[in-house]
C-alpha positions in Angstrom: 49.2 93.1 231.8 52.6 92.4 230.3 54.4 95.3 228.6 55.2 94.9 224.9 58.9 94.5 225.7 58.2 91.2 227.5 57.0 89.5 224.3 59.8 87.9 222.3 57.8 86.3 219.4 54.3 85.7 218.1 53.9 82.6 220.3 54.2 84.8 223.4 51.6 87.1 222.0 49.2 84.3 221.4 49.8 82.8 224.8 49.1 86.2 226.5 45.9 86.7 224.5 44.6 83.2 225.4 45.2 83.9 229.1 43.7 87.3 229.3 40.2 87.9 230.7 39.4 91.3 229.4 41.2 93.3 232.1 40.8 97.1 232.3 43.2 99.3 230.4 46.6 99.5 232.0 48.6 102.8 231.9 51.8 102.4 230.0 53.7 104.7 232.2 56.6 102.3 232.4 56.6 101.5 228.7 57.9 104.1 226.3 55.3 104.9 223.7 58.2 105.0 221.2 58.7 101.2 221.5 55.3 100.6 219.9 56.4 101.2 216.4 56.3 97.8 214.8 53.4 95.8 213.6 53.9 93.0 216.2 54.3 95.3 219.2 51.3 97.4 218.1 49.2 94.3 217.8 50.4 93.2 221.3 49.5 96.6 222.8 46.0 96.4 221.3 45.4 92.7 221.9 46.7 92.1 225.4 45.0 95.1 227.0 41.5 93.8 226.5 38.4 96.0 226.6 39.9 99.1 228.0 38.5 101.8 230.2 35.2 103.4 229.4 36.3 106.7 230.9 38.3 108.7 228.3 41.3 110.7 229.3 41.2 114.5 228.8 43.0 114.4 225.5 40.3 112.3 224.0 37.5 114.1 225.8 38.6 117.1 223.8 38.4 115.0 220.6 35.0 113.7 221.5 33.9 117.3 222.1 35.1 118.2 218.7 33.4 115.2 217.2 30.1 116.4 218.6 30.5 119.8 216.8 28.5 119.4 213.6 30.6 122.0 211.8 33.4 119.4 211.8 31.3 116.6 210.4 31.0 118.2 206.9 34.6 117.3 205.9 34.1 113.5 206.0 30.5 113.0 205.1 29.2 110.8 202.4 25.6 112.0 202.6 22.4 110.1 201.8 18.9 110.4 203.2 19.5 107.3 205.4 23.1 108.0 206.1 22.9 108.1 209.9 21.6 104.5 210.1 24.5 103.1 208.2 27.2 101.6 210.4 30.8 102.3 209.2 33.3 99.5 208.9 36.8 99.9 210.3 38.2 101.3 207.1 35.5 104.0 206.8 35.9 105.0 210.5 39.7 105.3 210.3 39.5 107.2 207.0 37.0 109.6 208.7 39.3 110.0 211.7 42.3 110.8 209.5 40.3 113.3 207.4 38.7 115.1 210.3 41.4 114.9 213.0 44.6 115.1 211.0 46.5 116.6 213.9 45.9 113.4 215.9 46.2 111.0 212.9 48.4 112.7 210.3 48.7 111.4 206.8 47.0 108.3 205.4 48.6 105.3 207.0 48.3 101.7 205.9 45.9 99.4 207.7 47.6 96.7 209.6 46.2 93.6 211.4 47.0 91.2 214.1 45.2 89.0 216.6 41.7 90.1 215.7 42.5 93.8 215.5 42.9 96.1 212.6 44.7 99.3 213.3 46.8 102.2 211.9 50.0 103.6 213.4 51.0 107.3 213.1 54.4 109.1 213.2 53.3 111.0 216.3 53.0 107.8 218.3 49.2 107.5 218.1 47.4 104.3 217.2 43.8 103.8 216.3 42.4 100.3 216.2 39.2 98.3 215.9 38.4 94.9 217.4 35.1 93.5 216.2 32.9 96.6 216.7 34.9 98.2 219.4 37.2 101.2 218.8 40.5 101.8 220.7 43.0 104.6 220.9 46.6 104.5 222.2 49.3 107.1 222.4 49.5 110.8 223.2 45.9 111.1 222.0 44.8 109.0 225.0 47.5 110.1 227.5 49.3 106.8 226.9 46.4 104.7 228.0 44.8 102.1 225.8 41.3 103.4 225.7 38.0 102.0 224.3 36.1 105.0 223.0 32.9 103.2 221.8 31.7 101.1 219.0 31.5 101.7 215.2 27.7 102.2 215.6 28.4 105.0 218.1 30.1 106.9 215.4 27.6 106.2 212.6 26.1 109.6 212.6 29.5 111.2 212.6 31.0 109.2 209.8 27.8 109.2 207.8 25.8 112.3 209.1 22.5 113.4 207.7 23.5 116.2 205.4 22.8 119.7 206.8 22.4 121.0 203.2 20.1 118.4 201.7 18.4 121.3 200.0 20.2 124.0 198.0 20.1 127.3 199.8 19.7 129.3 196.6 19.4 129.0 192.9 23.2 129.1 192.4 23.7 126.0 194.6 21.0 124.2 192.7 22.5 125.1 189.3 26.0 124.0 190.5 24.6 120.6 191.4 22.8 120.3 188.1 25.9 121.2 186.1 27.8 118.4 187.8 24.9 115.9 187.4 23.9 116.6 183.8 24.5 119.0 181.0 22.6 122.2 181.8 20.4 123.9 184.4 17.1 125.3 183.3 14.8 127.4 185.4 12.4 124.5 185.8 15.2 122.1 186.8 16.6 124.6 189.3 13.2 125.0 190.9 12.7 121.3 191.0 16.0 120.7 192.8 15.3 123.4 195.3 11.8 122.0 196.0 12.7 118.3 196.2 16.3 118.4 197.5 19.3 116.8 196.0 18.7 113.2 197.0 15.0 113.1 196.1 15.7 114.8 192.8 18.3 112.1 192.0 16.0 109.3 193.0 13.4 110.7 190.7 15.9 110.8 187.8 17.1 107.3 188.5 13.6 106.0 188.2 12.6 108.0 185.1 12.3 106.0 181.8 15.2 106.1 179.4 14.8 108.1 176.2 14.9 106.8 172.7 17.8 104.4 172.1 20.6 105.6 169.7 20.2 102.4 167.6 16.5 102.9 167.2 17.0 106.6 166.3 19.3 105.7 163.5 16.9 103.1 162.2 13.8 105.4 162.5 15.7 108.1 160.5 16.5 105.7 157.7 20.2 105.5 158.4 20.0 101.8 158.4 18.7 101.6 154.8 20.9 100.3 152.0 20.6 103.0 149.3 22.7 105.5 147.4 23.6 107.3 150.6 25.8 104.3 151.6 25.3 104.9 155.3 26.6 101.3 155.8 30.1 102.7 155.0 29.8 105.9 157.0 30.5 107.0 160.5 28.7 110.3 160.1 25.3 108.9 161.3 27.0 107.9 164.5 28.0 111.5 165.0 24.4 112.7 164.4 23.1 110.0 166.7 25.3 111.0 169.7 24.8 114.7 169.3 21.0 114.2 169.2 21.2 112.0 172.3 23.2 114.6 174.3 21.3 117.6 173.1 17.7 116.3 173.4 17.3 113.2 175.6 14.9 113.8 178.5 17.0 111.6 180.8 19.9 114.0 181.0 21.4 112.5 184.2 21.5 109.0 182.6 23.1 110.4 179.4 25.6 112.5 181.4 26.7 109.4 183.3 26.9 107.3 180.1 29.1 110.0 178.5 31.5 109.8 181.5 31.5 106.0 181.2 32.3 106.4 177.4 35.5 108.1 178.4 36.4 105.1 180.7 35.3 102.2 178.5 36.6 103.8 175.3 35.5 102.8 171.8 35.9 105.4 169.1 34.0 105.8 165.8 37.3 106.8 164.3 38.7 103.3 165.0 35.8 101.3 163.4 35.9 100.3 159.8 33.2 97.7 158.9 29.7 97.8 157.5 27.2 99.6 159.7 29.9 101.0 162.1 27.5 103.8 163.1 24.9 101.3 164.2 27.5 99.3 166.1 28.6 102.5 167.8 25.0 103.4 168.6 24.5 100.0 170.2 27.6 100.4 172.3 26.3 103.8 173.4 23.0 102.1 174.3 24.9 99.6 176.4 26.5 102.4 178.4 23.2 104.2 178.8 21.3 101.0 179.7 23.8 100.1 182.4 24.6 103.6 183.7 22.4 102.9 186.8 23.0 99.2 186.8 25.9 97.0 187.9 29.5 97.3 186.8 29.8 93.5 186.4 27.0 93.4 183.9 28.3 96.4 182.1 31.8 94.9 181.9 30.4 91.8 180.2 28.2 93.6 177.7 31.1 95.9 176.8 33.4 92.8 176.3 31.0 91.1 174.0 29.8 94.1 172.0 30.6 94.2 168.3 32.1 97.7 168.6 34.5 96.7 171.3 35.2 93.4 169.7 36.4 95.1 166.5 38.1 98.1 168.3 40.3 96.0 170.5 40.6 92.8 168.4 38.5 90.3 170.3 36.5 89.8 167.1 38.1 87.0 165.2 40.7 86.3 167.9 41.8 82.7 167.6 43.6 80.2 169.7 47.3 79.4 169.4 48.4 77.0 166.8 51.4 74.9 165.8 52.8 77.5 163.5 53.3 79.9 166.3 50.2 82.0 166.2 49.2 83.3 169.7 46.0 84.9 170.8 45.8 88.7 170.4 46.5 90.4 173.7 45.0 93.8 173.0 41.8 93.4 174.9 43.3 91.4 177.7 45.8 94.2 178.4 43.3 97.1 178.1 40.5 95.5 180.1 42.9 95.4 183.0 44.8 98.6 182.5 41.9 100.8 181.5 38.6 99.2 182.3 39.0 97.6 185.7 42.2 97.5 187.8 44.7 99.9 186.4 48.5 99.6 186.2 49.3 99.9 189.9 47.9 98.5 193.1 46.1 101.1 195.2 44.2 101.4 198.5 40.6 102.4 198.9 41.4 106.1 198.5 43.4 105.6 195.4 46.9 105.9 196.8 49.2 103.7 194.8 51.1 100.9 196.6 54.9 101.1 196.6 57.7 98.9 197.7 60.4 99.8 200.2 62.3 101.7 197.5 59.3 103.8 196.6 58.6 102.0 193.3 55.0 101.5 192.3 53.7 98.0 192.5 52.2 96.8 189.3 48.9 95.0 189.3 49.6 92.5 186.5 52.5 91.0 184.6 53.1 90.1 181.0 52.2 86.5 181.9 48.8 87.6 183.2 48.1 89.4 179.9 49.1 86.4 177.7 47.1 84.0 179.9 44.0 86.2 180.0 44.2 86.6 176.3 43.3 82.9 175.9 39.9 83.6 177.5 39.1 86.2 174.7 39.4 83.8 171.8 36.6 82.3 169.8 34.4 85.3 169.4 33.1 87.0 166.3 30.1 89.0 164.9 26.8 87.1 165.2 25.4 87.0 161.7 22.6 84.5 162.6 19.9 87.1 161.7 21.7 88.4 158.6 20.1 89.0 155.2 22.6 90.3 152.6 21.9 93.0 150.1 23.9 93.0 146.8 25.4 96.4 145.9 28.2 97.8 143.7 28.3 95.0 141.2 28.3 92.1 143.6 29.3 93.3 147.1 27.3 91.8 149.9 26.1 94.2 152.5 24.7 92.6 155.7 21.7 94.0 157.5 22.2 95.8 160.8 21.0 93.0 163.1 24.5 91.9 164.1 25.4 95.3 165.4 23.3 94.9 168.4 23.8 91.3 169.1 26.6 90.1 171.5 29.4 88.4 169.7 28.9 84.7 169.2 31.2 82.0 170.4 32.9 79.4 168.2 34.4 76.6 170.3 36.8 75.5 167.6 38.6 78.9 167.7 38.8 79.0 171.5 42.0 78.2 173.3 41.8 75.1 175.5 44.9 75.8 177.4 44.8 76.6 181.1 44.9 80.3 181.9 46.5 81.7 185.1 46.2 85.4 185.9 45.8 87.6 188.9 45.9 84.6 191.3 43.1 82.8 189.4 43.6 79.7 187.3 41.0 78.5 184.7 41.6 74.8 184.0 42.5 73.5 180.6 39.5 72.6 178.6 37.1 74.9 180.4 34.2 75.9 178.0 34.7 79.4 176.7 31.6 81.1 178.2 32.5 79.6 181.6 36.1 80.8 181.2 34.8 84.3 180.3 32.6 84.4 183.4 35.5 83.4 185.7 37.8 86.0 184.1 35.3 88.8 184.4 34.4 87.8 188.0 38.1 87.9 188.8 38.5 91.4 187.5 35.2 92.6 189.1 36.3 91.4 192.5 39.8 92.9 192.4 40.2 95.5 195.2 41.5 98.1 192.7 38.3 98.4 190.8 36.4 100.6 193.2 38.9 103.3 193.7 40.0 103.1 190.0 36.6 103.7 188.5 35.4 105.8 191.4 38.2 108.4 191.2 37.8 108.7 187.4 34.1 109.2 187.6 34.6 111.9 190.2 37.1 113.5 187.9 34.6 113.5 185.0 31.7 114.9 187.0 33.1 117.0 189.9 36.8 117.7 190.4 40.1 116.7 188.9 41.8 116.3 192.3 39.4 114.7 194.8 40.7 114.2 198.3 41.7 110.8 199.5 38.6 110.7 201.7 36.3 111.5 198.8 37.7 108.7 196.7 37.6 106.3 199.6 33.9 107.1 200.4 32.9 106.6 196.8 34.9 103.4 196.6 33.3 102.1 199.8 29.9 102.5 198.2 31.0 100.7 195.1 32.2 97.8 197.3 29.0 97.7 199.3 25.9 99.8 198.5 24.6 99.3 202.0 22.6 96.2 200.9 25.6 93.9 200.4 25.8 94.6 196.6 29.1 95.3 194.9 29.4 97.3 191.8 26.1 99.2 192.1 26.8 102.2 189.7 23.6 104.1 190.7 24.7 104.1 194.3 28.3 105.1 193.3 27.2 108.0 191.2 24.8 109.1 193.9 27.7 109.0 196.4 29.8 111.1 194.0 27.2 113.8 193.6 26.0 114.0 197.2 29.3 113.8 198.9 30.1 116.8 201.0 33.2 117.5 199.0 31.0 118.0 195.9 28.2 120.0 197.7 30.2 122.1 200.2 30.7 125.7 199.1 34.3 125.6 200.3 35.3 124.1 197.0 34.4 127.4 195.3 37.4 129.1 197.0 39.9 126.3 196.8 42.3 126.7 193.8 42.6 122.9 193.2 38.9 122.1 193.4 37.0 121.7 190.1 37.9 120.9 186.6 38.3 122.4 183.1 35.0 122.0 181.3 35.4 119.6 178.4 34.8 121.4 175.1 32.1 119.0 174.0 30.2 119.6 177.3 30.3 123.4 176.6 28.6 122.9 173.3 26.0 120.6 174.7 25.3 123.0 177.6 24.9 125.8 175.1 22.5 123.8 173.0 20.3 122.7 175.9 20.4 126.1 177.7 19.4 128.2 174.7 16.8 125.9 173.0 18.8 124.5 170.1 16.6 122.6 167.6 17.0 120.8 164.3 14.2 121.9 162.0 14.7 118.8 159.8 15.1 116.5 162.8 18.4 115.1 161.4 20.8 116.6 163.9 23.7 116.7 161.4 26.5 117.7 163.7 29.7 115.9 162.7 33.0 115.1 164.2 34.2 118.3 165.9 37.6 117.2 167.2 39.7 119.4 164.9 41.6 121.6 167.4 42.4 124.4 164.9 38.8 125.1 163.8 36.5 123.3 166.2 36.4 121.9 169.7 39.5 119.5 170.0 37.0 116.9 171.1 33.9 115.1 170.0 31.8 112.5 171.7 32.7 108.9 170.9 35.6 110.1 168.7 38.6 109.6 171.0 41.9 109.4 169.0 42.8 106.2 170.9 41.6 103.8 173.6 43.3 106.2 176.1 40.6 108.8 175.6 41.4 112.4 174.7 43.3 112.8 178.0 44.6 110.7 180.7 43.4 111.0 184.3 46.9 111.6 185.6 47.9 114.3 183.1 49.8 117.3 184.6 50.4 120.3 182.3 54.2 120.5 182.0 56.1 123.5 183.5 53.0 124.6 185.3 52.1 125.5 188.9 50.2 122.2 189.0 53.5 120.4 188.6 54.9 121.8 191.8 51.6 121.1 193.6 51.6 117.5 192.4 48.1 118.0 191.1 46.5 116.9 187.8 44.4 118.6 185.2 43.4 115.9 182.7 41.4 118.1 180.3 44.4 120.4 179.7 46.0 117.6 177.7 43.9 118.9 174.7 44.6 122.6 175.4 47.0 124.4 173.2 47.4 127.8 171.6 45.7 126.4 168.5 42.8 124.8 170.4 42.1 128.0 172.4 41.8 130.0 169.2 39.9 127.2 167.5 37.3 127.0 170.3 36.8 130.7 170.4 36.3 131.1 166.7 34.0 128.1 166.5 31.9 128.9 169.4 31.5 132.5 168.4 30.1 131.5 165.0 27.9 128.9 166.6 26.4 131.3 169.1 25.8 133.9 166.5 24.7 131.8 163.5 23.9 128.3 164.8 25.8 125.1 164.1 24.4 125.1 160.5 21.3 126.3 158.7 19.2 123.6 160.3 20.5 123.9 163.9 19.9 127.2 165.6 19.2 128.4 169.2 16.1 130.3 170.2 17.5 132.4 173.1 13.9 133.0 174.3 14.6 133.8 177.9 17.6 135.9 177.0 15.8 138.0 174.5 13.3 138.9 177.1 16.1 140.5 179.1 18.0 142.0 176.2 17.4 145.6 177.1 18.8 145.2 180.6 22.5 144.2 180.3 22.9 143.6 184.0 19.9 141.3 184.2 21.0 139.4 181.1 24.5 138.8 182.5 23.0 137.8 185.8 20.9 135.1 184.1 23.9 133.8 182.1 25.9 133.7 185.3 23.3 131.5 186.8 22.5 129.1 184.0 26.0 128.8 182.5 28.3 129.3 185.6 26.1 128.5 188.6 26.7 132.0 189.9 30.5 131.6 189.8 31.3 134.8 187.8 33.0 137.3 190.0 31.4 140.8 190.4 34.3 142.2 188.5 33.9 139.9 185.6 30.1 140.6 185.4 30.8 144.4 185.5 33.3 144.1 182.6 30.8 142.1 180.5 27.9 144.5 181.3 30.0 147.5 180.4 31.0 145.9 177.1 27.4 145.2 176.3 26.3 148.7 177.2 28.8 150.2 174.7 26.1 149.5 172.1 22.7 150.5 173.4 19.7 148.2 172.8 16.2 149.2 173.5 12.8 147.7 173.0 12.5 149.3 169.6 15.9 148.0 168.4 15.9 145.6 165.5 15.8 141.9 166.0 19.3 141.5 164.7 20.6 144.1 167.2 18.9 142.2 170.0 20.3 138.9 168.9 23.8 140.5 168.5 23.7 141.6 172.2 22.6 138.2 173.4 25.2 136.5 171.3 27.9 138.9 172.6 26.9 138.2 176.2 26.9 134.5 175.7 30.3 134.5 174.0 31.9 136.7 176.7 30.7 134.4 179.4 31.7 131.2 177.6 35.1 132.6 176.9 36.0 133.7 180.4 38.2 131.6 182.8 35.5 131.6 185.5 33.2 129.7 183.1 35.8 127.4 181.7 36.9 126.3 185.2 33.8 124.4 186.6 33.7 124.4 190.4 
């Protein structure tokens, strides 16, 4: 075999490859490993050496021994019930190797390619490469010998092992899972997860029927009637609708996922100002719910054509350019790329942003991409084909609610007929609008950024603010291919998020950067579901709670802008997180005012209910009220998944015992103790930081 120094150009490489006949691996004793530092030479080293030697050197024998140790498999696992039968691709294998054997393969290196090989080169002189299904090592890790270590299939059970903890070991582990997957953890739900296991429980929830649609709930409760209440001009029914959905819907997993999606595909009630805005918002919510376990591509199109999004980001009424200088509105074209699909900067599978040689981030799109894509989103408006007006207020025409749940209709005369070139795609001049829209959305859907962009943010919403590179890459890989060749399968993506070893492993409980700040609106929903909140009148009149001084600083479907309440990359200024280059998105809505506002609001709610119609039952807690230790232990489980320290529990128990409560105490005294216990738990840092 020729040494790399003998090759002067790519033609020499090709000639050598064409002549080789799969010789055994040749020691590189006469070739300094340090010379193998360029893409071309590394490709030569891998390509010209053929199939390699099946006998691994001692250095890799040690690695193989480590691989066989199941305790090391937990780090890189993306668990599922059929995980061991899934063959990893080259990216998944190399990501796994970097995660589990960082001393051999330090840092995340870019994937290079040449002459049928894909490979990564490391600063310590090691290379790892894949040709077809065969895996090769070169460098100190293999004693300087190009070594074939097996096939991708050989490592399937290592890269995708059957999870050793498919069932929670105790109630706390089950509760922790439930509080990531949905809003609360009841005794029955904890028992169900323990009995069925994580994956089986998820599959059962995936197949459960959806609850009542938000749009239907509004209509059933007469919020779609034209009368003196003037609900057609009010956003309040939209608040009632979403709180009812979050507090009562039986399909809690679906609703939790939809809420996470609502913080990605943002539309805000506060930004809608047209007749029946609450119904339009309810239908938008129903779109998120209906596609939560569906496909991203379908969701993207339904979001794009929804009346709520059309109004919010100006697609409604957007018209083509004209001779007087009018240009298509660019708002949706910009945000659908920046926020709903590919993000501002290029990134690899694990979410690491691409940079040029000077360290500058590489942008995904240009101003020209925006202006060209904007042409696609012209010609759409509310579909009033089913409208029947009602005359009010001395002649005002109020439409019926039908248009609020119809996709926007297309008017060809308002659509731009110019060619549109963006992201490497060109839509020819004169292309019909619906066809142009399909091409545009397909282009966005197939962009490599989509998987890590949405995957990382959904991990942040459900599990942890700072997922590892490997966690993001594993979830993104599932988005790209659910195992059956389907791209964009959200059900598989969310399952991967919740079953990943990084989410399930108890190590996260002791890692300072694992977890996230509980969003204020989630705290209230958890309180309501956990303690039996009911609306006696069935109206669920909970309004906008986003006032930071007196309420929660946050309310569902009420974002102050299309950028949500907080950005995924937010770092609290002048904090320890800054030095650690770590993010804490939810802290963007934390201030001295908001902390006091939350405590005052939640104290009153816990004690007195949200209003005279909405009160909690506290049935299970009242049964334990005379035993402060038992009461706190229960709250630790259902609110904190067992994450309160012994010291914190002792402090709370001692505070409760300062006022004795016995079986003969008054009802108010018993309720006061329960309320005090709940408040002390929901105010402590170990509750606020969900791990």
